[in-house]
C-alpha positions in Angstrom: -45.0 -10.9 -56.9 -45.0 -7.3 -58.0 -43.2 -4.9 -55.5 -45.6 -2.4 -54.0 -44.9 1.2 -54.7 -44.0 3.2 -51.6 -46.3 6.2 -51.1 -45.1 7.3 -47.7 -41.4 7.4 -46.8 -40.1 5.2 -44.0 -39.5 8.3 -41.9 -43.1 9.5 -42.3 -42.3 12.1 -45.0 -45.3 12.1 -47.4 -44.5 12.1 -51.1 -44.9 15.6 -52.7 -48.4 16.3 -54.0 -48.5 15.3 -57.7 -45.2 13.7 -57.6 -44.6 11.1 -60.3 -44.1 7.5 -59.1 -40.5 6.5 -59.0 -39.2 4.8 -62.1 -38.3 1.2 -61.7 -34.6 0.8 -61.2 -32.6 -1.0 -63.8 -30.2 -3.8 -62.6 -27.2 -2.8 -64.6 -24.1 -2.0 -62.3 -22.4 1.2 -63.1 -18.6 1.2 -63.0 -16.7 2.9 -60.2 -15.1 6.1 -61.6 -12.8 7.0 -58.7 -12.0 6.0 -55.2 -14.5 8.6 -54.0 -17.2 8.0 -56.6 -18.5 4.7 -55.3 -20.1 2.1 -57.5 -23.9 2.4 -57.8 -26.3 -0.3 -57.1 -28.9 -1.2 -59.8 -31.1 1.6 -60.8 -28.3 4.2 -60.2 -28.6 4.4 -56.4 -25.7 6.5 -55.2 -23.6 6.5 -52.0 -25.2 9.8 -51.0 -28.7 8.2 -51.0 -27.6 5.3 -48.8 -25.8 7.6 -46.3 -28.9 9.9 -46.2 -31.2 7.0 -45.3 -28.7 5.7 -42.6 -28.4 9.2 -41.1 -32.1 9.4 -40.6 -32.5 5.9 -39.2 -30.3 6.8 -36.2 -29.7 3.2 -35.1 -27.8 0.2 -36.6 -29.7 -1.4 -39.4 -29.5 -4.8 -41.1 -28.8 -5.2 -44.8 -32.4 -6.5 -45.4 -33.8 -3.4 -43.7 -31.7 -1.1 -45.9 -33.0 -3.0 -49.0 -36.6 -2.3 -47.8 -35.9 1.3 -46.8 -34.3 2.1 -50.2 -37.2 0.4 -52.1 -34.8 -2.2 -53.7 -35.5 -5.8 -54.7 -33.8 -8.8 -53.1 -31.5 -9.2 -56.1 -30.0 -5.8 -55.2 -28.8 -7.1 -51.9 -25.3 -8.1 -53.0 -24.5 -5.0 -55.0 -25.7 -2.9 -52.0 -23.4 -4.8 -49.7 -20.5 -4.2 -52.0 -21.3 -0.4 -51.9 -21.4 -0.6 -48.1 -18.0 -2.4 -48.0 -16.6 0.4 -50.2 -18.1 3.1 -47.9 -16.6 1.3 -44.9 -13.1 1.3 -46.5 -13.5 5.1 -46.6 -14.5 5.2 -43.0 -18.1 6.5 -43.7 -20.1 3.5 -42.4 -19.3 0.8 -39.9 -20.3 -2.9 -39.9 -21.2 -4.0 -36.4 -21.7 -7.4 -34.8 -24.6 -9.4 -36.4 -24.2 -7.8 -39.8 -25.8 -4.5 -38.8 -24.6 -1.2 -40.4 -24.4 2.3 -39.0 -23.2 5.6 -40.3 -19.8 6.4 -38.9 -21.0 9.7 -37.3 -23.6 7.9 -35.3 -21.4 5.2 -33.9 -19.8 5.7 -30.5 -16.1 5.8 -31.4 -13.3 5.8 -28.8 -9.5 5.4 -28.9 -7.3 3.2 -26.9 -4.4 0.7 -26.8 -5.0 -2.9 -28.1 -3.8 -5.9 -26.1 -4.1 -9.2 -28.0 -4.5 -12.4 -26.0 -2.8 -15.7 -27.1 -6.3 -16.9 -28.0 -6.4 -14.4 -30.8 -9.1 -12.1 -29.2 -8.2 -8.6 -28.1 -9.0 -6.0 -25.5 -8.7 -2.2 -26.0 -7.9 -0.1 -22.9 -9.6 3.2 -23.6 -7.7 6.5 -23.3 -8.5 8.4 -20.1 -11.6 10.6 -20.2 -13.0 13.3 -18.0 -16.7 13.8 -17.1 -16.3 17.5 -17.5 -14.2 20.0 -19.3 -10.5 20.9 -19.2 -8.3 20.8 -16.1 -5.7 23.5 -15.1 -2.1 22.4 -14.8 -1.8 23.4 -11.1 -4.1 23.2 -8.1 -4.6 25.8 -5.4 -2.8 24.7 -2.2 -5.1 23.1 0.4 -7.9 22.4 -2.0 -8.6 19.2 -3.9 -9.9 19.6 -7.4 -13.6 18.5 -7.5 -14.7 19.9 -10.8 -14.3 17.6 -13.7 -14.4 14.3 -11.8 -12.6 11.6 -13.7 -13.6 8.1 -14.5 -12.2 5.1 -16.4 -14.0 3.0 -19.0 -13.9 -0.8 -18.9 -11.8 -2.6 -21.5 -13.5 -3.3 -24.8 -13.5 -6.8 -26.1 -12.5 -7.3 -29.8 -13.4 -10.5 -31.5 -10.5 -11.9 -33.7 -12.6 -11.2 -36.8 -12.9 -7.5 -35.9 -9.2 -6.8 -35.3 -8.6 -5.7 -38.9 -4.9 -4.9 -39.5 -4.3 -3.9 -35.9 -1.4 -5.6 -33.9 -0.8 -6.1 -30.2 0.2 -2.8 -28.6 -1.2 -0.5 -31.4 -3.2 2.6 -30.5 -6.5 2.2 -32.3 -9.9 3.7 -33.0 -12.8 1.5 -32.1 -16.5 1.5 -32.8 -18.5 0.2 -29.9 -21.1 -2.4 -30.4 -24.5 -2.1 -28.7 -24.5 -3.3 -25.1 -24.8 -7.0 -24.4 -25.6 -9.1 -21.4 -24.4 -12.6 -20.3 -26.5 -14.5 -17.7 -28.3 -11.3 -16.8 -25.2 -9.2 -16.2 -23.5 -6.7 -18.4 -20.2 -8.0 -19.8 -17.3 -6.1 -21.3 -18.4 -3.8 -24.1 -17.5 -5.1 -27.6 -16.2 -3.3 -30.5 -14.7 -3.3 -34.0 -11.4 -1.7 -34.8 -11.8 1.0 -37.4 -8.2 2.0 -38.0 -4.8 2.0 -36.5 -3.8 5.4 -35.2 -0.3 4.5 -34.1 1.7 1.4 -34.9 3.5 0.9 -31.6 5.7 -2.0 -32.7 8.2 -0.3 -35.0 10.4 -3.4 -34.9 9.6 -7.1 -34.7 11.6 -10.1 -33.8 10.9 -12.9 -36.3 11.9 -16.5 -36.9 13.4 -17.3 -40.3 11.5 -20.1 -42.0 12.8 -22.5 -44.6 10.9 -20.7 -47.4 12.7 -18.2 -49.6 11.0 -15.4 -51.7 12.0 -13.1 -54.5 12.9 -10.4 -51.9 14.6 -12.7 -49.4 13.1 -15.0 -46.9 9.7 -15.7 -45.3 9.6 -15.0 -41.6 7.1 -15.5 -38.8 6.8 -13.1 -35.7 8.3 -14.7 -32.6 5.4 -13.2 -30.6 2.5 -15.8 -31.0 0.0 -12.9 -30.7 1.0 -11.7 -34.2 -0.5 -14.1 -36.7 0.9 -13.3 -40.1 4.0 -13.7 -42.2 6.6 -11.2 -43.4 8.3 -11.3 -46.8 11.7 -10.0 -45.5 14.5 -8.3 -47.4 17.7 -9.6 -45.8 20.2 -7.9 -48.2 21.5 -5.6 -45.4 22.6 -8.6 -43.3 26.3 -9.5 -43.6 25.4 -13.2 -44.3 22.3 -15.1 -45.3 20.2 -16.0 -42.2 19.7 -19.7 -41.3 16.3 -21.3 -40.7 15.4 -20.8 -37.0 17.6 -17.7 -36.6 16.0 -14.7 -35.0 16.0 -11.4 -36.9 15.0 -7.9 -35.9 13.0 -6.4 -38.8 11.2 -3.2 -39.7 7.7 -4.0 -40.9 6.4 -2.1 -43.9 3.3 -2.2 -46.1 0.7 -5.0 -46.3 1.0 -7.1 -49.4 -1.9 -9.4 -48.9 -4.1 -10.9 -46.2 -1.7 -12.3 -43.6 1.4 -11.1 -45.5 3.5 -8.0 -44.9 6.7 -6.6 -46.3 9.7 -6.2 -44.0 13.4 -5.3 -44.0 15.8 -7.1 -41.8 18.0 -4.8 -39.6 20.1 -7.2 -37.6 20.4 -10.8 -36.6 19.7 -11.4 -32.9 21.2 -14.9 -33.0 19.8 -18.2 -32.0 17.0 -18.5 -29.4 19.1 -20.7 -27.0 20.8 -17.5 -25.7 19.2 -16.0 -22.6 20.1 -12.5 -23.8 18.1 -13.1 -27.0 15.1 -14.3 -25.0 15.3 -11.1 -22.9 15.4 -9.0 -26.1 12.3 -10.9 -27.4 10.5 -10.3 -24.2 11.2 -6.6 -24.3 10.0 -6.4 -27.8 6.8 -8.3 -27.0 5.9 -5.9 -24.2 6.9 -2.6 -25.8 9.8 -2.1 -23.3 12.0 0.8 -24.6 15.7 0.1 -24.9 18.0 3.0 -25.8 17.2 6.6 -24.7 16.6 9.1 -27.4 19.6 11.4 -28.0 17.8 14.6 -26.8 17.0 12.9 -23.5 20.6 11.8 -23.1 21.8 15.3 -23.9 19.5 16.7 -21.2 20.9 14.2 -18.7 24.5 15.0 -19.7 23.9 18.7 -19.2 22.7 18.0 -15.6 25.8 16.0 -15.0 28.1 18.7 -16.4 26.4 21.3 -14.3 26.8 19.1 -11.2 30.5 18.6 -11.9 31.1 22.3 -12.3 29.0 23.4 -9.4 27.6 20.7 -7.1 24.0 21.4 -6.2 23.5 21.0 -2.5 20.2 22.9 -2.2 21.8 26.0 -0.8 23.7 24.2 2.0 27.5 24.7 2.3 30.1 21.9 1.9 30.9 20.2 5.2 34.4 21.5 5.0 33.1 25.1 5.1 30.4 24.4 7.7 31.1 24.1 11.4 29.9 20.5 11.1 26.8 18.7 10.3 23.9 19.3 12.8 22.8 16.4 15.0 19.4 14.8 14.4 18.0 16.8 17.3 18.9 20.1 15.5 16.8 19.1 12.5 13.2 20.5 12.1 10.6 18.5 14.0 7.8 20.0 11.7 7.3 19.9 8.0 9.0 22.7 6.2 10.0 23.9 2.7 13.5 24.7 3.9 16.1 22.1 2.9 17.5 20.5 6.1 21.1 19.5 6.6 20.9 15.8 7.4 24.5 14.9 7.0 24.7 14.4 10.8 22.1 11.6 10.6 23.9 8.3 10.2 21.8 7.0 7.2 22.7 3.8 5.4 21.3 2.2 2.3 20.3 -1.5 2.3 19.8 -3.2 -1.1 20.5 -6.3 -3.1 24.1 -7.3 -3.9 23.8 -6.3 -7.6 21.8 -3.0 -7.0 23.2 0.2 -8.5 20.3 2.6 -8.1 20.1 3.4 -4.3 17.0 5.5 -3.9 16.3 5.0 -0.1 18.3 5.4 3.1 17.2 4.8 6.6 18.1 5.5 10.3 16.3 4.5 13.5 16.8 5.7 17.1 14.9 5.1 20.4 13.6 8.1 22.3 13.0 8.5 26.0 10.5 11.0 27.4 9.7 12.5 24.0 6.4 14.4 23.6 3.2 12.6 22.4 4.4 9.3 23.7 7.0 8.9 20.9 9.3 6.0 21.8 10.9 5.4 18.4 11.9 7.7 15.5 12.3 6.4 12.0 14.1 8.5 9.4 13.6 7.7 5.7 15.5 9.7 3.0 14.4 9.2 -0.6 16.4 10.5 -3.6 15.0 13.9 -4.6 14.5 13.0 -8.3 12.0 15.9 -8.8 14.8 18.4 -8.1 16.5 17.2 -11.4 13.5 16.0 -13.5 11.2 18.9 -14.1 7.6 18.4 -15.2 7.3 18.6 -19.0 11.0 18.2 -19.7 12.4 15.7 -22.1 13.6 13.5 -19.2 10.1 13.7 -17.7 8.3 12.8 -20.9 10.6 9.8 -21.4 10.2 8.7 -17.8 6.4 8.9 -18.1 6.4 6.9 -21.3 8.5 4.2 -19.7 6.5 4.3 -16.5 9.0 2.3 -14.5 12.3 0.5 -14.7 12.3 -3.1 -16.1 14.5 -5.8 -14.5 15.7 -8.9 -16.2 18.1 -11.7 -15.1 21.0 -10.2 -17.1 19.9 -6.7 -17.9 18.0 -3.6 -16.7 16.1 -1.0 -18.8 16.0 2.0 -16.4 13.3 4.6 -16.3 16.0 7.3 -16.1 19.4 7.5 -17.9 22.2 6.0 -15.8 23.7 9.5 -15.3 20.7 10.1 -13.0 19.6 6.6 -11.8 23.1 5.4 -10.9 24.7 8.8 -10.5 23.3 12.1 -9.5 20.2 10.7 -7.8 21.7 7.5 -6.4 22.4 7.7 -2.6 26.0 6.5 -2.9 28.0 6.3 0.3 30.3 9.2 1.2 28.7 11.6 -1.3 26.3 14.5 -0.6 22.9 13.8 -2.1 19.6 15.7 -2.2 16.6 13.9 -0.7 13.0 14.2 0.3 12.9 13.1 3.9 10.3 11.7 6.3 10.8 11.9 10.1 8.1 9.6 11.7 7.6 9.0 15.5 6.0 5.8 16.8 4.9 4.9 20.3 6.0 1.7 22.1 3.4 -0.3 20.3 4.4 0.8 16.8 1.5 3.3 16.3 2.5 6.4 14.3 2.2 9.6 16.5 4.1 12.3 14.6 5.4 12.9 11.1 7.4 15.7 9.5 8.5 16.0 5.8 11.2 18.3 4.3 13.8 18.4 1.5 17.2 17.5 2.8 20.9 16.8 2.1 22.4 13.5 3.3 25.7 11.7 3.2 25.2 8.0 3.4 27.4 6.2 5.9 27.3 2.9 4.2 26.1 0.8 1.3 24.8 -2.4 3.0 23.3 -5.5 1.6 20.4 -7.6 2.8 22.7 -10.6 3.3 25.2 -8.5 5.3 22.6 -7.0 7.5 21.0 -10.4 8.2 24.4 -11.8 9.1 24.9 -8.8 11.5 21.5 -9.3 13.1 22.0 -13.0 13.5 25.6 -13.1 14.7 26.8 -9.5 15.4 30.3 -8.7 14.1 32.0 -5.7 12.6 29.1 -4.4 10.6 26.9 -4.1 13.7 29.7 -2.4 15.5 29.9 0.2 12.7 26.2 0.7 12.5 24.8 -0.2 16.0 21.4 1.3 15.2 20.7 -1.8 13.1 19.6 -3.6 16.3 17.1 -0.8 17.0 15.9 -1.0 13.4 15.2 -4.7 13.9 13.2 -4.0 17.0 11.1 -1.2 15.4 10.6 -3.3 12.2 9.2 -6.2 14.3 6.8 -3.8 16.1 5.6 -2.4 12.8 5.2 -5.9 11.3 3.2 -7.1 14.4 0.9 -4.1 14.3 0.3 -4.4 10.5 -0.5 -8.1 10.9 -2.8 -7.3 13.8 -4.9 -5.0 11.7 -5.3 -7.7 9.0 -2.6 -7.0 6.5 -2.1 -10.0 4.2 1.4 -11.4 3.4 1.8 -13.8 0.5 5.4 -15.0 0.9 5.6 -16.5 -2.6 9.0 -17.8 -3.8 10.8 -15.6 -6.4 12.7 -17.3 -9.1 16.4 -16.4 -9.5 17.9 -17.7 -12.8 21.7 -18.4 -12.9 22.9 -17.4 -16.3 26.4 -17.6 -17.8 26.6 -14.1 -19.3 29.5 -15.0 -21.6 27.6 -17.8 -23.3 24.0 -16.9 -22.6 23.4 -20.4 -21.2 20.9 -20.8 -18.4 22.7 -22.9 -15.7 20.1 -23.2 -13.0 17.1 -21.5 -11.3 16.7 -21.1 -7.5 14.1 -19.8 -5.1 15.3 -16.4 -3.8 15.5 -16.5 0.0 13.5 -13.9 1.8 15.3 -12.6 4.9 14.1 -10.6 7.8 16.4 -7.8 6.5 14.1 -7.6 3.4 11.1 -7.3 5.8 12.9 -4.6 7.8 13.3 -2.3 4.8 9.8 -3.3 3.6 8.2 -2.2 6.9 10.0 1.1 6.9 9.0 1.9 3.3 5.4 0.9 4.0 5.4 3.3 7.0 6.8 6.2 5.0 4.3 5.6 2.1 1.4 5.6 4.5 2.6 8.7 6.3 3.0 10.7 3.0 -0.4 9.6 1.8 -2.1 10.7 5.1 -0.3 14.1 4.9 -1.2 14.8 1.3 -4.8 13.7 1.8 -5.1 16.0 4.9 -3.7 18.9 2.9 -6.0 18.3 -0.1 -3.3 18.0 -2.7 -4.1 15.7 -5.7 -1.7 12.8 -6.1 -1.7 9.2 -7.3 -3.0 6.9 -4.6 -2.1 3.2 -4.6 -5.4 1.4 -4.2 -6.2 -2.2 -3.9 -10.0 -3.0 -4.1 -11.7 -5.6 -2.0 -11.7 -9.1 -3.5 -14.0 -10.1 -6.3 -17.3 -11.4 -4.7 -17.5 -14.3 -7.1 -14.0 -15.4 -6.3 -14.6 -15.0 -2.6 -17.7 -17.2 -3.0 -15.6 -19.8 -4.7 -13.0 -19.6 -1.9 -15.5 -20.1 0.9 -17.3 -23.0 -1.0 -14.0 -24.7 -1.5 -12.9 -24.3 2.1 -16.3 -25.6 3.3 -15.4 -29.0 1.7 -12.1 -29.2 3.7 -11.1 -29.8 7.3 -11.6 -26.1 7.9 -15.3 -26.4 7.5 -16.0 -26.3 11.2 -13.7 -23.4 11.9 -15.3 -20.2 13.1 -13.3 -18.2 10.6 -15.5 -19.5 7.8 -18.8 -18.4 9.4 -20.0 -15.2 7.8 -23.2 -13.3 8.5 -25.6 -12.8 5.6 -24.2 -10.1 3.3 -20.9 -9.9 5.2 -17.8 -9.2 3.1 -14.7 -10.8 4.6 -12.2 -8.3 6.0 -8.5 -8.5 5.4 -8.3 -9.7 9.0 -10.7 -12.6 8.3 -8.7 -13.7 5.3 -5.5 -13.5 7.3 -7.1 -15.6 10.0 -8.1 -18.2 7.4 -4.5 -18.4 6.2 -3.2 -18.8 9.7 -5.8 -21.5 10.4 -4.5 -23.5 7.5 -0.8 -23.2 8.4 0.7 -26.7 8.9 -2.4 -28.5 7.6 -2.7 -30.4 4.2 -4.9 -27.4 3.1 -2.1 -24.8 3.5 -1.1 -24.6 -0.1 -4.7 -24.8 -1.3 -5.8 -21.9 1.0 -2.9 -19.7 0.2 -3.4 -20.0 -3.6 -7.2 -19.5 -3.4 -6.9 -16.4 -1.2 -4.3 -15.0 -3.5 -6.4 -15.7 -6.6 -9.4 -13.9 -5.0 -7.4 -10.7 -4.8 -8.0 -7.9 -7.2 -5.0 -6.1 -8.9 -3.5 -3.1 -7.1 -3.4 0.0 -9.2 -2.7 3.8 -9.2 -5.7 6.0 -9.0 -6.4 9.8 -8.7 -9.2 9.0 -6.3 -8.7 7.9 -2.7 -9.4 4.3 -1.9 -8.4 1.6 0.5 -5.5 -0.8 0.1 -7.2 -4.1 1.0 -4.1 -6.2 1.0 -2.3 -3.9 3.5 -5.5 -3.2 5.4 -4.7 0.5 4.9 -7.3 3.2 4.4 -4.8 5.5 2.6 -1.7 4.5 0.8 0.7 5.7 -2.0 4.1 4.9 -3.5 6.8 7.5 -2.4 10.0 5.6 -1.9 11.2 4.6 -5.4 11.2 7.7 -7.7 14.3 6.5 -9.5 12.4 3.5 -10.9 8.6 4.4 -10.7 7.0 7.4 -12.3 4.1 7.3 -9.8 6.5 7.9 -7.0 8.0 10.9 -8.9 4.5 12.4 -9.1 4.0 11.9 -5.4 7.3 13.7 -4.8 6.2 16.7 -6.8 2.9 16.8 -4.9 4.8 16.7 -1.6 7.2 19.4 -2.6 4.3 21.6 -3.8 2.4 21.1 -0.6 5.5 22.0 1.5 6.0 25.1 -0.5 9.4 23.8 -1.8 8.1 23.8 -5.4 5.8 26.0 -7.5 4.4 23.0 -9.3 2.6 22.2 -11.5 0.7 19.4 -9.8 -1.4 17.1 -12.0 -5.1 16.9 -11.3 -8.4 15.7 -12.8 -8.1 14.1 -16.2 -4.4 14.9 -16.5 -3.7 12.9 -13.3 -6.0 10.1 -14.5 -4.1 9.9 -17.8 -0.8 9.7 -15.9 -2.1 7.0 -13.5 -3.5 5.0 -16.5 -0.1 5.1 -18.1 1.6 4.0 -14.9 -0.8 1.1 -14.5 -0.3 0.0 -18.1 3.5 0.0 -17.9 3.3 -1.7 -14.5 1.3 -4.5 -16.1 3.8 -4.7 -19.0 6.6 -5.1 -16.5 4.8 -7.8 -14.6 3.9 -9.6 -17.8 7.4 -9.3 -19.0 8.7 -10.7 -15.8 6.4 -13.7 -16.1 7.3 -14.3 -19.7 11.1 -14.2 -19.2 10.6 -16.7 -16.4 8.8 -19.0 -18.7 11.3 -18.5 -21.5 14.3 -19.2 -19.4 12.5 -22.1 -17.7 12.0 -23.6 -21.2 15.7 -23.1 -22.1 16.7 -24.8 -18.8 14.4 -27.8 -19.3 15.0 -28.4 -23.1 17.9 -30.7 -22.3 16.1 -32.6 -19.6 13.2 -34.2 -21.6 12.4 -37.6 -20.2 13.5 -36.8 -16.6 11.1 -37.3 -13.7 10.4 -34.4 -11.3 8.4 -34.2 -8.0 6.1 -31.3 -7.6 2.8 -29.9 -6.4 -0.4 -29.2 -8.4 -0.4 -25.4 -8.7 -3.5 -24.9 -10.9 -6.5 -27.0 -12.0 -8.5 -26.4 -15.2 -11.1 -28.3 -17.2 -8.4 -29.4 -19.6 -5.6 -30.4 -17.2 -3.5 -29.3 -14.3 -0.4 -27.3 -13.8 2.5 -28.7 -11.7 5.2 -26.6 -10.0 8.4 -28.5 -9.5 9.7 -28.9 -5.9 13.3 -28.1 -6.7 12.8 -25.2 -9.0 10.0 -22.5 -9.4 9.1 -23.7 -12.9 5.6 -24.9 -14.0 4.5 -27.4 -16.6 1.1 -28.9 -17.6 -0.4 -32.3 -17.5 -3.1 -32.3 -20.1 -6.1 -34.6 -19.8 -5.5 -35.8 -23.3 -2.4 -37.6 -21.9 -4.7 -40.0 -20.0 -5.8 -42.9 -22.1 -7.8 -44.9 -19.5 -10.2 -42.4 -18.1 -12.0 -39.1 -18.7 -12.4 -36.4 -16.0 -14.9 -33.9 -14.7 -13.9 -30.6 -13.3 -15.3 -29.4 -10.0 -14.5 -25.7 -9.8 -15.8 -25.4 -6.2 -13.3 -28.0 -4.9 -10.7 -27.2 -7.5 -10.5 -30.8 -8.4 -10.5 -33.1 -11.5 -12.4 -36.3 -10.8 -12.0 -39.5 -13.0 -15.4 -40.8 -14.0 -14.2 -44.3 -14.5 -11.4 -44.7 -11.9 -12.4 -42.2 -9.3 -8.9 -40.7 -9.3 -8.8 -37.1 -8.0 -6.3 -34.3 -8.8 -6.6 -31.2 -6.6 -4.8 -28.0 -5.9 -1.9 -28.5 -3.6 -1.6 -32.3 -4.2 1.9 -33.8 -4.5 2.7 -35.5 -7.8 5.6 -36.9 -9.7 5.7 -36.1 -13.4 7.9 -36.9 -16.5 9.0 -34.1 -18.7 7.4 -35.0 -22.1 8.5 -32.1 -24.3 9.3 -28.4 -24.3 8.1 -25.9 -26.9 10.0 -22.6 -26.6 8.0 -20.9 -29.3 4.7 -21.5 -27.5 6.3 -21.3 -24.0 4.9 -24.8 -23.2 6.3 -27.3 -20.8 4.3 -30.5 -21.3 4.3 -33.2 -18.6 3.0 -36.7 -18.1 1.8 -38.1 -14.8 4.1 -40.7 -13.1 2.4 -40.9 -9.7 0.3 -38.9 -7.2 -0.6 -39.0 -3.5 -4.1 -39.4 -2.3 -5.6 -40.0 -5.7 
């Protein structure tokens, strides 16, 4: 059929009066002259014509529509698509989901950091944005910044086909796809990566394969989220690497689809070494190792200055003073003046292997004090903000790191050791600058008074949790030297009781402690770390100080990073209550909710208490935990659901958490002890986003190193039988946590030859269709270790026996 001539443009623009009809386009393809002079489609159609049409359409268009708008025939479709592909390579058009095209200037383009899942899909966390314009560096005292309210965008889903050449951790530019819905509700926005703005992984850990190349050897990244090969030059290594050896390489240019050039820097060794596994984990999560020379130089200058002239905040050495003032002589109100606290018998209480002591405590009972105060808690926190100024090289590096990272055999600190283990660490017998909180409680543990000030302390002792617990249980020399520990125990129990009464949730989950031979790197064993009351004692005091600082800064209107914990996800809560309704707890009053009622922290705590000592205890604890949202830092006030606290922040660990350092700066500014600046608006949002991202990286790294060392420990025990409990149920199998070690493995449904199973998400059960066997969360089982795959971090199990099946 003859194609009809177009007399009126698609956009309603009439053809000029007397204009000659368009000549029929020939179908000969013109050659591409340069990278900018794109190939023409038949008839001489140029890139400019295509871009002009797309700019007027103002919405994504399909290829068939473009053929029609440009008055082309069907046979022109493939050449037109080739032209569009060329334009896309230049960044001038974008191909969206479903084959639609849009001019680049019309697409919504944002930037963010890519996180690739093990499934191959990715999510981009957008950079912080502000609703309104710029934000000043400082904020007037007593007034919270309201202009330019800040917001965060949801993460953007990236289909594996739309990742392009981006890798996990890269900062990328993304074109958003049109909004989509799933089951009537909006889901995560989707996008396509346009280009990599910053390649975050400058080094990669790779496995040497058995294949050699003209340049060296073919290697595969150790991180399973990186799905490509590297043609690696190994000439710089002292000896040829062996298959299976781990190398640290610098990736270079892309050679072909799925193949990159790389140069080997150093051999990491064999993967059986725990230190090698730690190095791999650090690389996988972008955890920085060595500090840059200019940062170390700045820290060294602080150390040199301190050695020449110790900074005691204007206070004289004790030898020159008449003596340290007693606690009663210290200011009872908040002040900018640095207080001499060397007469307060502070002690630090930390783990046996701790080196960075950032908090010290003292407790005393009071009789007849004003406002009904019966107990006084003193908390002194290292004054890191006195040494690390906003915008300095140390500050920029600390912000980039976000927090310290702890591993079984190593630590990557947020601050150089000169500060973290030296100038800022509250070592016994040495004068140290602090920010202090003096909090008064009544006889029921309710806070009545609070005062904050910079101070100077001299710790009376470096105590350990184990030592303090021994003193509390059996007395002895330590309690004689520090008799206030008994008062500290009494106050801590009061605070714990009050916190639990208001509904605060406690998930006393076992923490794995790996025993590693540091000389050989061999993983010897793994134990559950014992949680003592001495741990709770310090925890209660730190919680009290954090709440007191958050209340004070909120009342004064100073912007600071809150620690917020949103209420549980409604869908997960619904699953929780449906599951519990099928257990022995069904008739309990704690499960009866009014229509539209959202369970309070107290209600969830009551459910946990109701299940204690019953067969449902494990099930209830896990389900309540899984219903929880993730706590995060936010520039906006919000409740901390898990603590049942309306106002909370992190103040007590500025040596190892950047958010705490920001709170210290806000407190010093509010007291008048500092001129600022204090972050606000989008600047504060950007800082909290960075803290959240690095906190997630630390948590993910902690989980990964646990799985890696667990795999190393179990590699030599294939074939053994273990007892355990079902810790997770899915539609493809169930996870089992071993009784004698906090390590998980999986029993896959494919290992059952005599039955097939249906998954009941409400009851968290797998039900055998043929046999009626049931596997549920919390059920005791015995399993045989079938195999261990370190590269995939898999521990595969086979069922030996189960109770109540």
